[in-house]
C-alpha positions in Angstrom: -5.2 -11.1 13.3 -8.4 -11.2 15.3 -11.1 -12.7 13.1 -13.8 -10.9 15.2 -12.3 -7.6 14.1 -12.3 -8.6 10.6 -16.0 -9.6 10.7 -16.8 -6.3 12.4 -15.0 -4.2 9.8 -16.9 -6.2 7.0 -20.2 -5.5 8.8 -19.4 -1.7 8.9 -18.4 -1.9 5.2 -21.8 -3.5 4.3 -23.6 -0.8 6.2 -21.8 1.8 4.2 -22.5 0.1 1.0 -26.3 0.0 2.0 -26.5 3.6 3.1 -24.8 4.8 -0.1 -27.3 2.7 -2.1 -24.5 0.7 -3.7 -26.4 -2.6 -3.1 -29.3 -1.2 -5.1 -26.8 -0.2 -7.8 -28.3 3.4 -7.8 -26.1 6.4 -7.5 -28.6 9.2 -7.7 -32.3 10.1 -7.9 -31.9 10.2 -11.7 -31.4 6.4 -11.7 -27.8 6.2 -12.8 -26.1 3.0 -11.9 -23.0 3.1 -9.7 -20.6 2.4 -12.6 -22.4 4.9 -14.8 -22.1 7.6 -12.2 -18.4 6.8 -11.6 -17.6 6.8 -15.2 -19.2 10.3 -15.6 -17.3 11.6 -12.7 -14.0 10.4 -14.0 -14.7 11.7 -17.5 -15.5 15.2 -16.1 -11.9 15.5 -14.9 -10.2 14.8 -18.3 -10.6 15.5 -21.9 -11.3 11.9 -22.9 -10.8 8.3 -21.9 -10.7 5.0 -23.8 -13.1 2.3 -22.6 -10.1 0.4 -21.2 -9.0 3.4 -19.2 -12.4 3.7 -17.7 -12.4 0.0 -16.8 -9.0 0.4 -15.2 -10.0 3.4 -13.1 -13.3 1.7 -11.9 -11.6 -1.7 -11.3 -14.2 -3.4 -13.5 -13.7 -5.4 -16.7 -13.9 -3.8 -20.1 -17.2 -5.4 -21.0 -18.9 -3.9 -17.9 -17.3 -0.4 -18.6 -18.4 -0.7 -22.2 -22.1 -1.4 -21.1 -22.1 1.6 -18.7 -20.6 4.0 -21.3 -23.1 2.8 -23.9 -25.9 3.5 -21.5 -24.6 7.0 -20.8 -24.3 7.5 -24.6 -27.9 6.5 -25.2 -28.9 9.2 -22.6 -26.8 11.9 -24.3 -24.3 12.1 -21.4 -21.1 11.0 -23.4 -20.2 10.6 -27.0 -17.7 8.4 -28.8 -15.2 9.7 -31.3 -12.5 8.0 -33.3 -9.1 8.3 -31.8 -6.5 10.5 -33.6 -3.8 7.9 -32.9 -5.9 4.9 -34.0 -9.0 5.6 -36.2 -10.2 2.0 -35.2 -10.2 2.9 -31.5 -12.9 5.1 -29.9 -12.4 7.7 -27.2 -15.2 8.7 -24.9 -16.0 12.4 -24.2 -18.4 13.9 -21.7 -21.1 16.1 -23.2 -22.6 19.3 -21.6 -25.6 17.3 -20.5 -23.2 14.8 -18.8 -21.5 17.6 -17.0 -24.9 18.8 -15.7 -25.6 15.3 -14.6 -22.2 15.1 -12.7 -23.2 18.3 -10.9 -26.4 16.6 -9.8 -24.7 13.5 -8.7 -22.2 15.6 -6.6 -25.0 17.6 -5.1 -27.0 14.7 -3.9 -23.9 12.9 -2.6 -22.6 16.1 -0.8 -26.0 16.5 0.8 -25.9 12.9 2.1 -22.3 12.9 3.3 -22.6 16.5 4.6 -25.7 15.5 6.7 -23.7 12.5 8.2 -20.7 14.6 9.0 -23.0 17.2 10.6 -23.8 14.7 13.2 -20.2 14.4 14.2 -17.9 16.7 16.2 -14.7 18.2 14.7 -12.5 15.3 16.1 -15.0 12.7 15.0 -14.9 14.1 11.5 -11.1 13.9 11.4 -11.2 10.3 12.6 -13.7 9.4 9.8 -11.6 11.1 7.0 -8.3 9.6 8.2 -9.9 6.2 8.9 -11.5 6.0 5.4 -8.3 7.2 3.8 -6.3 4.6 5.6 -8.8 1.8 4.9 -9.0 2.6 1.2 -5.2 2.7 1.0 -4.9 -0.7 2.7 -7.5 -2.2 0.3 -5.6 -0.9 -2.6 -2.4 -2.3 -1.3 -4.0 -5.7 -1.0 -5.1 -5.6 -4.6 -1.6 -4.6 -5.8 0.0 -7.4 -3.7 -1.7 -10.1 -5.9 0.9 -12.4 -7.2 3.3 -11.6 -4.3 3.8 -13.6 -1.2 6.0 -13.3 1.9 7.5 -16.3 3.6 10.4 -17.2 5.8 13.7 -17.7 4.1 15.2 -21.1 3.3 18.8 -22.0 2.4 18.0 -22.2 -1.3 17.1 -18.5 -1.2 20.5 -17.3 -0.1 22.0 -16.5 -3.6 18.8 -14.6 -4.7 18.7 -12.7 -1.4 22.3 -11.6 -1.8 21.6 -10.4 -5.3 18.7 -8.4 -4.2 20.7 -6.8 -1.4 23.6 -5.9 -3.7 21.2 -4.7 -6.5 19.3 -2.3 -4.2 22.4 -1.1 -2.4 24.0 -0.2 -5.7 20.8 1.6 -6.8 20.9 3.8 -3.7 24.7 4.2 -3.6 25.1 2.3 -0.4 28.7 0.9 -0.7 30.3 -1.8 1.4 33.5 0.2 1.6 31.6 3.1 3.3 30.4 0.7 6.0 26.8 -0.1 4.8 25.2 -3.4 5.5 25.8 -4.8 2.0 29.4 -5.4 3.2 28.3 -7.7 6.1 29.6 -11.3 5.8 26.1 -12.5 6.4 24.8 -11.3 3.1 25.8 -14.5 1.3 24.2 -16.8 3.9 21.2 -15.0 5.2 19.2 -18.2 6.1 21.8 -19.3 8.6 22.4 -15.7 9.9 18.8 -15.7 11.2 18.5 -19.3 12.3 19.1 -18.4 16.0 16.2 -18.2 18.3 14.7 -14.8 18.4 15.5 -14.0 14.8 13.7 -14.4 11.5 14.2 -13.3 7.9 11.4 -13.2 5.3 11.6 -13.1 1.6 9.2 -11.5 -0.8 8.5 -13.7 -3.8 6.9 -13.2 -7.2 6.5 -15.8 -9.9 9.0 -18.0 -8.1 11.6 -15.2 -7.8 12.9 -13.6 -4.6 12.3 -9.8 -5.2 12.8 -8.4 -1.7 13.3 -9.2 2.0 13.7 -8.1 5.5 14.3 -9.5 9.0 14.6 -9.0 12.7 17.0 -10.4 15.3 18.4 -9.6 18.7 20.3 -6.4 18.7 24.0 -7.1 18.6 25.7 -5.8 21.8 22.3 -5.3 23.4 20.8 -6.6 26.6 18.6 -9.2 24.9 15.5 -7.1 25.5 15.8 -5.1 22.2 15.7 -6.5 18.8 16.8 -4.9 15.5 14.9 -4.6 12.2 17.6 -5.4 9.6 18.4 -5.7 5.9 15.1 -4.5 4.5 15.6 -4.5 0.7 13.0 -4.4 -2.1 13.6 -4.3 -5.8 11.6 -1.7 -7.9 8.8 -4.2 -8.7 8.1 -4.5 -5.0 7.7 -0.9 -4.3 4.4 1.1 -4.0 2.5 -2.1 -3.2 2.6 -1.9 0.7 4.8 -5.0 0.8 7.5 -3.3 2.9 4.8 -2.1 5.4 3.4 -5.7 5.5 6.8 -7.2 6.2 7.7 -4.7 8.9 4.4 -5.3 10.6 5.1 -9.1 10.5 8.5 -8.5 12.0 7.0 -6.4 14.8 4.5 -9.0 15.6 7.2 -11.7 15.7 9.3 -9.5 18.0 6.4 -8.8 20.3 5.4 -12.4 20.5 9.0 -13.4 21.3 9.1 -11.0 24.2 11.3 -8.2 23.0 10.5 -4.8 24.7 11.6 -2.6 21.8 12.7 -2.8 18.1 15.7 -0.7 17.0 16.8 0.3 13.5 19.4 2.2 11.6 18.9 3.8 8.2 20.2 6.6 6.0 18.5 9.7 4.6 18.8 8.3 1.1 16.0 5.8 1.8 13.2 8.5 2.1 10.3 6.1 1.5 11.6 3.7 4.2 11.9 6.6 6.7 8.3 7.7 6.0 7.0 4.2 6.6 8.9 3.7 9.8 7.6 7.0 11.2 4.1 6.2 10.1 4.3 2.9 12.0 5.4 4.6 15.2 9.2 4.3 15.2 10.7 7.3 17.1 13.9 9.1 16.2 16.8 8.4 18.6 19.9 10.5 19.1 22.2 7.8 20.4 23.4 4.6 18.9 22.1 1.4 20.5 24.2 -1.9 20.7 27.1 -2.5 18.4 25.8 -3.0 14.9 28.9 -1.8 13.1 26.9 0.6 10.9 27.8 3.9 12.3 27.6 5.3 8.8 23.8 5.1 9.1 23.0 8.5 10.6 19.4 7.8 11.4 18.3 5.7 14.3 14.8 4.8 15.3 13.2 2.8 18.1 9.7 1.2 18.4 8.6 0.4 21.9 6.1 -2.4 22.5 3.3 -1.0 24.8 
């Protein structure tokens, strides 16, 4: 990744933080801190929260959440009541005064953001909305990937990778006897299957355990200019963290740098999450089979062209 681009995005992020007065820790003209304002906004959407729930939502520790809520309580914006489930625990409720304060916070923020968007054309506003949504999602994925790592496969991983492939295939009803990849002879020795030049298989690891994997290799029966994205399998603990996206992007970068002109893949409609990912990354549906993969049972084919 280009470090100059990383630094540029960081600079833009700092500018946003300053314009939104996050650096000053001031969320509105009433003097609420950022954590106080965010706590009020979240409480306005539900009946109540515990202190820990507020901390989890704001991605801060419980002590900071407690201080913010105590300050709001001192101003009459929230109140604490004993939990019906556990009388020792306290639940936090927003008051009528707190709801009025939320309205003020929204009004000031809406004015600032509305003013900025008013300086942009329709297409520019769409770019800003999509860009912020995408960037926020990527940051969330990075947080959720803590404790996970992706690395090239080694021979010692073979039994674990085979278990993952069989476990996930069984979960989705992808049977070897029907022609799915779980029946390939390479499943039990994936490290050697991807040892040839132009191929690579990566494993997803968590706490010393292999919990997923995926690879790329020259398309069997192809002309050498097209590779195939292969054997992408992730256990449930991997999912929803962006690890599949990260691994696919790694595979595409590997393929691009090796000199492949396109990347082909075959999949099935049972794998809806995977299909959404491939399409989001720019893979295009293909009508015809490419190469000789032996997996005609996979009714969906996609191709990614390197520009």
